[in-house]
C-alpha positions as CSV (number, residue, x, y, z in Angstrom):
1,X,6.7,-28.2,-67.6
2,X,5.1,-30.9,-67.2
3,X,6.2,-31.8,-63.9
4,X,8.2,-30.0,-61.2
5,X,7.7,-32.2,-57.9
6,X,11.3,-32.5,-57.7
7,X,11.8,-29.0,-58.1
8,X,12.5,-28.0,-54.6
9,X,15.1,-30.4,-53.7
10,X,19.2,-31.0,-55.0
11,X,19.5,-32.1,-57.7
12,X,16.3,-30.9,-59.0
13,X,14.5,-31.9,-61.8
14,X,11.4,-30.5,-64.2
15,X,9.6,-33.2,-67.0
16,X,9.3,-31.4,-70.1
17,X,6.7,-31.7,-73.3
18,X,7.1,-29.8,-76.6
19,X,10.8,-29.2,-76.6
20,X,12.1,-27.1,-79.4
21,X,15.7,-26.8,-79.3
22,X,17.2,-23.6,-80.8
23,X,20.4,-24.9,-81.4
24,X,21.7,-28.4,-81.5
25,X,20.4,-31.9,-83.3
26,X,16.9,-32.0,-83.0
27,X,17.2,-35.7,-82.9
28,X,17.9,-35.8,-79.1
29,X,14.6,-35.1,-77.7
30,X,15.1,-33.6,-74.5
31,X,12.5,-35.1,-71.8
32,X,13.8,-33.0,-68.7
33,X,16.1,-30.7,-67.2
34,X,18.3,-31.4,-64.2
35,X,20.7,-29.4,-61.9
36,X,23.0,-30.6,-59.0
37,X,23.2,-26.6,-58.1
38,X,20.9,-25.1,-55.8
39,X,20.6,-21.7,-58.0
40,X,17.7,-23.4,-60.3
41,X,15.9,-25.4,-57.9
42,X,12.3,-24.1,-57.4
43,X,12.4,-22.1,-60.3
44,X,9.4,-23.2,-62.7
45,X,6.0,-24.7,-62.3
46,X,3.9,-27.2,-63.9
47,X,2.4,-25.2,-67.2
48,X,5.3,-22.8,-67.3
49,X,7.1,-22.3,-70.7
50,X,10.9,-22.0,-70.2
51,X,13.5,-21.5,-72.0
52,X,16.9,-22.9,-71.0
53,X,20.5,-23.2,-71.9
54,X,23.1,-25.9,-70.8
55,X,24.8,-29.1,-71.9
56,X,22.5,-31.9,-73.5
57,X,23.3,-35.6,-72.0
58,X,22.2,-38.7,-72.4
59,X,20.9,-40.5,-69.4
60,X,20.4,-44.0,-68.6
61,X,18.5,-46.0,-65.7
62,X,19.7,-49.3,-64.3
63,X,17.3,-51.3,-66.3
64,X,19.2,-49.4,-69.9
65,X,16.4,-47.2,-70.6
66,X,17.9,-44.3,-72.4
67,X,16.8,-40.4,-72.5
68,X,18.4,-37.1,-72.9
69,X,17.9,-34.2,-70.6
70,X,19.1,-30.9,-70.2
71,X,21.8,-30.3,-67.3
72,X,22.2,-26.7,-65.8
73,X,24.9,-25.5,-63.6
74,X,28.4,-27.5,-65.3
75,X,28.9,-23.5,-66.8
76,X,28.4,-20.0,-65.2
77,X,26.6,-19.2,-68.4
78,X,24.1,-21.9,-68.4
79,X,20.5,-20.3,-67.7
80,X,16.6,-20.8,-67.1
81,X,13.9,-18.4,-67.7
82,X,10.6,-18.8,-66.8
83,X,8.2,-17.1,-69.9
84,X,5.0,-16.8,-67.9
């Protein structure tokens, strides 16, 4: 986790680096985790190593910049664990 300043809000977000995918295509480099569910808020801190399971989606901002993020909370099977 490289940024956690929005972890206390809903939606919460965590910026990531050095992402390793355990399943799926490695061409979609996930840059952040986002959740609209309170159960994932305030879970990780900068420097934490985490493991998460959810839905990879492409996000596009108003300027057209696109990136991939992991969306947590769409399924009861979604998880996020801090591996301190």
